[in-house]
N, CA, C and O atoms as CSV, one atom per row, in Angstrom:
chain,resi,resn,atom,element,x,y,z
A,1,MET,N,N,19.863,-1.271,-2.653
A,1,MET,CA,C,19.268,-1.615,-1.392
A,1,MET,C,C,19.859,-0.708,-0.325
A,1,MET,O,O,21.078,-0.558,-0.250
A,2,PRO,N,N,19.011,-0.099,0.506
A,2,PRO,CA,C,19.548,0.727,1.582
A,2,PRO,C,C,20.430,-0.115,2.507
A,2,PRO,O,O,20.142,-1.284,2.767
A,3,SER,N,N,21.490,0.491,2.988
A,3,SER,CA,C,22.388,-0.205,3.906
A,3,SER,C,C,21.730,-0.325,5.284
A,3,SER,O,O,20.717,0.317,5.562
A,4,LEU,N,N,22.321,-1.150,6.128
A,4,LEU,CA,C,21.856,-1.270,7.501
A,4,LEU,C,C,21.885,0.091,8.187
A,4,LEU,O,O,20.940,0.466,8.880
A,5,ASP,N,N,22.981,0.828,7.988
A,5,ASP,CA,C,23.090,2.157,8.605
A,5,ASP,C,C,21.984,3.090,8.146
A,5,ASP,O,O,21.416,3.829,8.950
A,6,GLU,N,N,21.674,3.056,6.842
A,6,GLU,CA,C,20.612,3.924,6.326
A,6,GLU,C,C,19.256,3.529,6.900
A,6,GLU,O,O,18.489,4.391,7.327
A,7,HIS,N,N,18.960,2.245,6.913
A,7,HIS,CA,C,17.700,1.787,7.522
A,7,HIS,C,C,17.617,2.263,8.973
A,7,HIS,O,O,16.580,2.768,9.404
A,8,CYS,N,N,18.703,2.104,9.719
A,8,CYS,CA,C,18.706,2.488,11.133
A,8,CYS,C,C,18.538,3.993,11.320
A,8,CYS,O,O,17.810,4.427,12.212
A,9,ARG,N,N,19.205,4.795,10.487
A,9,ARG,CA,C,19.069,6.267,10.592
A,9,ARG,C,C,17.628,6.697,10.344
A,9,ARG,O,O,17.081,7.513,11.085
A,10,ILE,N,N,17.025,6.150,9.309
A,10,ILE,CA,C,15.648,6.532,8.977
A,10,ILE,C,C,14.691,6.088,10.078
A,10,ILE,O,O,13.779,6.827,10.448
A,11,THR,N,N,14.897,4.891,10.597
A,11,THR,CA,C,14.043,4.387,11.668
A,11,THR,C,C,14.239,5.201,12.948
A,11,THR,O,O,13.280,5.466,13.672
A,12,GLN,N,N,15.461,5.589,13.219
A,12,GLN,CA,C,15.734,6.427,14.394
A,12,GLN,C,C,14.942,7.728,14.315
A,12,GLN,O,O,14.345,8.163,15.300
A,13,ARG,N,N,14.944,8.347,13.132
A,13,ARG,CA,C,14.191,9.606,12.951
A,13,ARG,C,C,12.688,9.372,13.070
A,13,ARG,O,O,11.984,10.178,13.679
A,14,ALA,N,N,12.197,8.294,12.504
A,14,ALA,CA,C,10.749,8.060,12.465
A,14,ALA,C,C,10.190,7.498,13.776
A,14,ALA,O,O,9.062,7.817,14.151
A,15,PHE,N,N,10.971,6.665,14.478
A,15,PHE,CA,C,10.447,5.948,15.638
A,15,PHE,C,C,11.194,6.239,16.944
A,15,PHE,O,O,10.800,5.761,18.008
A,16,GLY,N,N,12.274,7.023,16.857
A,16,GLY,CA,C,13.015,7.343,18.068
A,16,GLY,C,C,13.971,6.253,18.516
A,16,GLY,O,O,14.559,6.348,19.593
A,17,ASP,N,N,14.130,5.229,17.710
A,17,ASP,CA,C,15.038,4.118,18.002
A,17,ASP,C,C,15.457,3.522,16.666
A,17,ASP,O,O,14.676,3.527,15.714
A,18,ALA,N,N,16.660,3.019,16.585
A,18,ALA,CA,C,17.178,2.473,15.326
A,18,ALA,C,C,16.583,1.118,14.970
A,18,ALA,O,O,16.531,0.762,13.793
A,19,TYR,N,N,16.137,0.359,15.955
A,19,TYR,CA,C,15.584,-0.982,15.722
A,19,TYR,C,C,16.518,-1.841,14.864
A,19,TYR,O,O,16.083,-2.556,13.961
A,20,GLU,N,N,17.812,-1.749,15.175
A,20,GLU,CA,C,18.794,-2.500,14.399
A,20,GLU,C,C,18.493,-4.000,14.395
A,20,GLU,O,O,18.712,-4.672,13.388
A,21,HIS,N,N,17.995,-4.524,15.511
A,21,HIS,CA,C,17.693,-5.960,15.585
A,21,HIS,C,C,16.626,-6.369,14.565
A,21,HIS,O,O,16.675,-7.477,14.032
A,22,VAL,N,N,15.674,-5.493,14.295
A,22,VAL,CA,C,14.636,-5.796,13.307
A,22,VAL,C,C,15.242,-5.818,11.905
A,22,VAL,O,O,14.960,-6.726,11.123
A,23,HIS,N,N,16.060,-4.838,11.587
A,23,HIS,CA,C,16.691,-4.782,10.265
A,23,HIS,C,C,17.607,-5.987,10.052
A,23,HIS,O,O,17.628,-6.582,8.974
A,24,ARG,N,N,18.352,-6.333,11.077
A,24,ARG,CA,C,19.237,-7.498,10.965
A,24,ARG,C,C,18.424,-8.785,10.792
A,24,ARG,O,O,18.806,-9.654,10.009
A,25,TRP,N,N,17.326,-8.912,11.503
A,25,TRP,CA,C,16.479,-10.099,11.383
A,25,TRP,C,C,15.901,-10.205,9.967
A,25,TRP,O,O,15.898,-11.281,9.369
A,26,LEU,N,N,15.415,-9.084,9.441
A,26,LEU,CA,C,14.843,-9.103,8.087
A,26,LEU,C,C,15.878,-9.527,7.047
A,26,LEU,O,O,15.546,-10.239,6.099
A,27,ASN,N,N,17.110,-9.101,7.214
A,27,ASN,CA,C,18.167,-9.364,6.222
A,27,ASN,C,C,19.092,-10.514,6.612
A,27,ASN,O,O,20.192,-10.636,6.073
A,28,GLU,N,N,18.659,-11.343,7.531
A,28,GLU,CA,C,19.516,-12.414,8.048
A,28,GLU,C,C,20.083,-13.320,6.958
A,28,GLU,O,O,21.201,-13.816,7.094
A,29,PHE,N,N,19.341,-13.541,5.892
A,29,PHE,CA,C,19.764,-14.485,4.855
A,29,PHE,C,C,20.466,-13.819,3.673
A,29,PHE,O,O,20.770,-14.481,2.681
A,30,GLU,N,N,20.722,-12.530,3.771
A,30,GLU,CA,C,21.393,-11.807,2.691
A,30,GLU,C,C,22.767,-12.412,2.403
A,30,GLU,O,O,23.607,-12.536,3.295
A,31,GLY,N,N,22.976,-12.783,1.151
A,31,GLY,CA,C,24.254,-13.326,0.719
A,31,GLY,C,C,24.490,-14.780,1.088
A,31,GLY,O,O,25.554,-15.324,0.792
A,32,LYS,N,N,23.526,-15.416,1.726
A,32,LYS,CA,C,23.689,-16.807,2.155
A,32,LYS,C,C,22.966,-17.753,1.198
A,32,LYS,O,O,21.909,-17.429,0.656
A,33,ALA,N,N,23.561,-18.926,1.007
A,33,ALA,CA,C,22.944,-19.951,0.164
A,33,ALA,C,C,21.654,-20.428,0.822
A,33,ALA,O,O,21.595,-20.500,2.049
A,34,PRO,N,N,20.655,-20.746,0.075
A,34,PRO,CA,C,20.585,-20.730,-1.382
A,34,PRO,C,C,20.073,-19.402,-1.947
A,34,PRO,O,O,19.840,-19.288,-3.150
A,35,TYR,N,N,19.899,-18.398,-1.080
A,35,TYR,CA,C,19.244,-17.157,-1.501
A,35,TYR,C,C,20.170,-16.140,-2.144
A,35,TYR,O,O,19.759,-15.437,-3.066
A,36,GLY,N,N,21.388,-16.046,-1.691
A,36,GLY,CA,C,22.286,-15.030,-2.226
A,36,GLY,C,C,21.687,-13.650,-2.011
A,36,GLY,O,O,21.329,-13.288,-0.890
A,37,MET,N,N,21.579,-12.886,-3.085
A,37,MET,CA,C,21.008,-11.547,-2.985
A,37,MET,C,C,19.491,-11.553,-3.201
A,37,MET,O,O,18.879,-10.490,-3.305
A,38,LYS,N,N,18.889,-12.726,-3.266
A,38,LYS,CA,C,17.429,-12.829,-3.353
A,38,LYS,C,C,16.846,-13.162,-1.982
A,38,LYS,O,O,15.806,-13.811,-1.874
A,39,ASN,N,N,17.539,-12.704,-0.935
A,39,ASN,CA,C,17.117,-12.984,0.428
A,39,ASN,C,C,15.775,-12.365,0.780
A,39,ASN,O,O,15.127,-12.823,1.721
A,40,ARG,N,N,15.345,-11.363,0.072
A,40,ARG,CA,C,14.105,-10.672,0.421
A,40,ARG,C,C,12.896,-11.595,0.362
A,40,ARG,O,O,11.914,-11.382,1.074
A,41,ARG,N,N,12.961,-12.595,-0.464
A,41,ARG,CA,C,11.811,-13.492,-0.579
A,41,ARG,C,C,11.536,-14.225,0.726
A,41,ARG,O,O,10.437,-14.747,0.917
A,42,VAL,N,N,12.519,-14.275,1.634
A,42,VAL,CA,C,12.349,-15.011,2.881
A,42,VAL,C,C,11.472,-14.248,3.876
A,42,VAL,O,O,10.571,-14.843,4.468
A,43,ARG,N,N,11.710,-12.944,4.077
A,43,ARG,CA,C,11.012,-12.219,5.144
A,43,ARG,C,C,10.450,-10.863,4.727
A,43,ARG,O,O,9.836,-10.182,5.549
A,44,HIS,N,N,10.639,-10.461,3.498
A,44,HIS,CA,C,10.201,-9.129,3.057
A,44,HIS,C,C,8.792,-9.197,2.471
A,44,HIS,O,O,8.591,-8.996,1.273
A,45,HIS,N,N,7.823,-9.485,3.341
A,45,HIS,CA,C,6.423,-9.618,2.931
A,45,HIS,C,C,5.538,-9.588,4.181
A,45,HIS,O,O,6.046,-9.490,5.298
A,46,GLU,N,N,4.216,-9.671,3.995
A,46,GLU,CA,C,3.270,-9.603,5.120
A,46,GLU,C,C,3.547,-10.676,6.167
A,46,GLU,O,O,3.461,-10.404,7.364
A,47,GLN,N,N,3.878,-11.889,5.736
A,47,GLN,CA,C,4.170,-12.945,6.705
A,47,GLN,C,C,5.399,-12.587,7.544
A,47,GLN,O,O,5.449,-12.880,8.738
A,48,GLY,N,N,6.385,-11.954,6.914
A,48,GLY,CA,C,7.564,-11.509,7.655
A,48,GLY,C,C,7.213,-10.440,8.672
A,48,GLY,O,O,7.727,-10.446,9.791
A,49,ILE,N,N,6.337,-9.522,8.285
A,49,ILE,CA,C,5.890,-8.475,9.211
A,49,ILE,C,C,5.146,-9.101,10.384
A,49,ILE,O,O,5.332,-8.695,11.531
A,50,ASP,N,N,4.306,-10.088,10.097
A,50,ASP,CA,C,3.592,-10.789,11.174
A,50,ASP,C,C,4.571,-11.476,12.126
A,50,ASP,O,O,4.368,-11.473,13.340
A,51,ALA,N,N,5.630,-12.063,11.575
A,51,ALA,CA,C,6.639,-12.711,12.417
A,51,ALA,C,C,7.354,-11.678,13.283
A,51,ALA,O,O,7.615,-11.934,14.458
A,52,VAL,N,N,7.673,-10.515,12.718
A,52,VAL,CA,C,8.298,-9.446,13.502
A,52,VAL,C,C,7.368,-9.024,14.632
A,52,VAL,O,O,7.816,-8.819,15.760
A,53,ARG,N,N,6.096,-8.896,14.342
A,53,ARG,CA,C,5.120,-8.507,15.371
A,53,ARG,C,C,5.148,-9.517,16.523
A,53,ARG,O,O,5.165,-9.127,17.690
A,54,GLN,N,N,5.152,-10.801,16.198
A,54,GLN,CA,C,5.157,-11.836,17.237
A,54,GLN,C,C,6.460,-11.831,18.033
A,54,GLN,O,O,6.451,-12.043,19.245
A,55,LEU,N,N,7.578,-11.590,17.351
A,55,LEU,CA,C,8.881,-11.618,18.011
A,55,LEU,C,C,9.189,-10.347,18.809
A,55,LEU,O,O,9.717,-10.414,19.919
A,56,PHE,N,N,8.852,-9.182,18.226
A,56,PHE,CA,C,9.347,-7.915,18.764
A,56,PHE,C,C,8.263,-6.879,19.083
A,56,PHE,O,O,8.569,-5.855,19.694
A,57,GLY,N,N,7.008,-7.115,18.687
A,57,GLY,CA,C,5.935,-6.193,19.028
A,57,GLY,C,C,5.416,-5.361,17.858
A,57,GLY,O,O,5.944,-5.413,16.747
A,58,ASP,N,N,4.370,-4.597,18.143
A,58,ASP,CA,C,3.659,-3.836,17.113
A,58,ASP,C,C,4.505,-2.740,16.475
A,58,ASP,O,O,4.489,-2.583,15.254
A,59,THR,N,N,5.234,-1.989,17.272
A,59,THR,CA,C,6.055,-0.921,16.689
A,59,THR,C,C,7.134,-1.512,15.800
A,59,THR,O,O,7.422,-0.972,14.731
A,60,ALA,N,N,7.725,-2.600,16.223
A,60,ALA,CA,C,8.742,-3.268,15.394
A,60,ALA,C,C,8.142,-3.724,14.072
A,60,ALA,O,O,8.825,-3.710,13.048
A,61,ALA,N,N,6.878,-4.126,14.077
A,61,ALA,CA,C,6.207,-4.524,12.824
A,61,ALA,C,C,6.072,-3.318,11.897
A,61,ALA,O,O,6.219,-3.461,10.684
A,62,GLU,N,N,5.795,-2.136,12.442
A,62,GLU,CA,C,5.747,-0.919,11.624
A,62,GLU,C,C,7.126,-0.614,11.047
A,62,GLU,O,O,7.241,-0.196,9.895
A,63,VAL,N,N,8.165,-0.821,11.841
A,63,VAL,CA,C,9.534,-0.636,11.376
A,63,VAL,C,C,9.826,-1.603,10.234
A,63,VAL,O,O,10.419,-1.220,9.226
A,64,ALA,N,N,9.410,-2.846,10.392
A,64,ALA,CA,C,9.625,-3.850,9.350
A,64,ALA,C,C,8.943,-3.449,8.056
A,64,ALA,O,O,9.527,-3.578,6.980
A,65,ARG,N,N,7.703,-2.960,8.149
A,65,ARG,CA,C,6.990,-2.533,6.938
A,65,ARG,C,C,7.758,-1.393,6.252
A,65,ARG,O,O,7.897,-1.388,5.029
A,66,MET,N,N,8.252,-0.437,7.035
A,66,MET,CA,C,9.011,0.672,6.459
A,66,MET,C,C,10.273,0.150,5.762
A,66,MET,O,O,10.590,0.570,4.649
A,67,HIS,N,N,10.980,-0.753,6.410
A,67,HIS,CA,C,12.191,-1.353,5.843
A,67,HIS,C,C,11.869,-2.018,4.505
A,67,HIS,O,O,12.553,-1.792,3.507
A,68,ILE,N,N,10.829,-2.833,4.499
A,68,ILE,CA,C,10.455,-3.570,3.288
A,68,ILE,C,C,10.029,-2.606,2.183
A,68,ILE,O,O,10.422,-2.778,1.029
A,69,GLU,N,N,9.239,-1.604,2.521
A,69,GLU,CA,C,8.816,-0.619,1.518
A,69,GLU,C,C,10.019,0.098,0.916
A,69,GLU,O,O,10.063,0.311,-0.295
A,70,MET,N,N,10.991,0.473,1.737
A,70,MET,CA,C,12.195,1.138,1.220
A,70,MET,C,C,12.909,0.239,0.216
A,70,MET,O,O,13.323,0.695,-0.850
A,71,ASP,N,N,13.050,-1.032,0.559
A,71,ASP,CA,C,13.719,-1.969,-0.347
A,71,ASP,C,C,12.921,-2.162,-1.631
A,71,ASP,O,O,13.487,-2.171,-2.724
A,72,LEU,N,N,11.608,-2.317,-1.496
A,72,LEU,CA,C,10.763,-2.512,-2.678
A,72,LEU,C,C,10.793,-1.294,-3.599
A,72,LEU,O,O,10.846,-1.437,-4.821
A,73,LEU,N,N,10.759,-0.099,-3.015
A,73,LEU,CA,C,10.802,1.124,-3.821
A,73,LEU,C,C,12.067,1.186,-4.666
A,73,LEU,O,O,12.030,1.626,-5.815
A,74,GLU,N,N,13.176,0.750,-4.103
A,74,GLU,CA,C,14.429,0.725,-4.869
A,74,GLU,C,C,14.360,-0.245,-6.043
A,74,GLU,O,O,15.069,-0.080,-7.036
A,75,ASP,N,N,13.502,-1.260,-5.924
A,75,ASP,CA,C,13.358,-2.263,-6.986
A,75,ASP,C,C,12.294,-1.890,-8.007
A,75,ASP,O,O,12.009,-2.672,-8.914
A,76,GLY,N,N,11.694,-0.692,-7.873
A,76,GLY,CA,C,10.705,-0.253,-8.842
A,76,GLY,C,C,9.259,-0.446,-8.422
A,76,GLY,O,O,8.344,-0.130,-9.184
A,77,TRP,N,N,9.044,-0.956,-7.231
A,77,TRP,CA,C,7.688,-1.109,-6.695
A,77,TRP,C,C,7.129,0.275,-6.394
A,77,TRP,O,O,7.889,1.193,-6.087
A,78,ASN,N,N,5.808,0.438,-6.477
A,78,ASN,CA,C,5.132,1.687,-6.130
A,78,ASN,C,C,4.066,1.402,-5.086
A,78,ASN,O,O,3.604,0.268,-4.956
A,79,PHE,N,N,3.676,2.428,-4.343
A,79,PHE,CA,C,2.688,2.238,-3.278
A,79,PHE,C,C,1.344,1.739,-3.795
A,79,PHE,O,O,0.577,1.168,-3.020
A,80,GLY,N,N,1.034,1.929,-5.056
A,80,GLY,CA,C,-0.205,1.404,-5.627
A,80,GLY,C,C,-0.111,-0.061,-6.029
A,80,GLY,O,O,-1.124,-0.690,-6.335
A,81,ASP,N,N,1.099,-0.603,-6.027
A,81,ASP,CA,C,1.304,-2.008,-6.399
A,81,ASP,C,C,0.929,-2.920,-5.231
A,81,ASP,O,O,0.954,-2.495,-4.076
A,82,PRO,N,N,0.583,-4.168,-5.530
A,82,PRO,CA,C,0.294,-5.106,-4.437
A,82,PRO,C,C,1.529,-5.305,-3.554
A,82,PRO,O,O,2.656,-5.381,-4.043
A,83,PHE,N,N,1.294,-5.385,-2.271
A,83,PHE,CA,C,2.377,-5.641,-1.316
A,83,PHE,C,C,2.553,-7.153,-1.215
A,83,PHE,O,O,1.563,-7.876,-1.100
A,84,PRO,N,N,3.781,-7.646,-1.254
A,84,PRO,CA,C,3.993,-9.100,-1.182
A,84,PRO,C,C,3.378,-9.696,0.090
A,84,PRO,O,O,3.554,-9.167,1.187
A,85,ARG,N,N,2.664,-10.790,-0.080
A,85,ARG,CA,C,2.026,-11.462,1.055
A,85,ARG,C,C,2.922,-12.541,1.663
A,85,ARG,O,O,2.920,-12.765,2.873
A,86,CYS,N,N,3.691,-13.204,0.790
A,86,CYS,CA,C,4.484,-14.335,1.247
A,86,CYS,C,C,5.627,-14.574,0.255
A,86,CYS,O,O,5.750,-13.866,-0.745
A,87,GLU,N,N,6.440,-15.554,0.536
A,87,GLU,CA,C,7.614,-15.843,-0.294
A,87,GLU,C,C,7.247,-16.115,-1.743
A,87,GLU,O,O,8.000,-15.737,-2.641
A,88,SER,N,N,6.142,-16.744,-1.994
A,88,SER,CA,C,5.774,-17.100,-3.375
A,88,SER,C,C,5.390,-15.896,-4.211
A,88,SER,O,O,5.246,-16.025,-5.426
A,89,ASP,N,N,5.219,-14.726,-3.605
A,89,ASP,CA,C,4.914,-13.516,-4.382
A,89,ASP,C,C,6.148,-12.955,-5.091
A,89,ASP,O,O,6.028,-12.037,-5.902
A,90,TYR,N,N,7.320,-13.492,-4.795
A,90,TYR,CA,C,8.548,-13.055,-5.443
A,90,TYR,C,C,8.851,-13.975,-6.615
A,90,TYR,O,O,8.757,-15.197,-6.497
A,91,ALA,N,N,9.215,-13.384,-7.742
A,91,ALA,CA,C,9.609,-14.176,-8.908
A,91,ALA,C,C,10.945,-14.855,-8.610
A,91,ALA,O,O,11.813,-14.290,-7.945
A,92,VAL,N,N,11.082,-16.048,-9.104
A,92,VAL,CA,C,12.330,-16.814,-8.883
A,92,VAL,C,C,13.408,-16.285,-9.786
A,92,VAL,O,O,14.533,-16.785,-9.763
């Protein structure tokens, strides 16, 4: 999984701002019960992107999508694969 610093560096290059608050919001449950390292099921999907849009705006939603895609790619997901819509799209 890309680190917070890596997410921020890539976002800084792509959007002109690190958007650290968006990355922190997406990963808020990392390592916390009951999710542990399966925190992605909470916000790493279309519903999470929609929540980012409502909280932080349209550009932040694009940042969130980039963050999620980076994480998914590390897990073996490909751009031709379905993008998770909600928490139930993640295997338990």
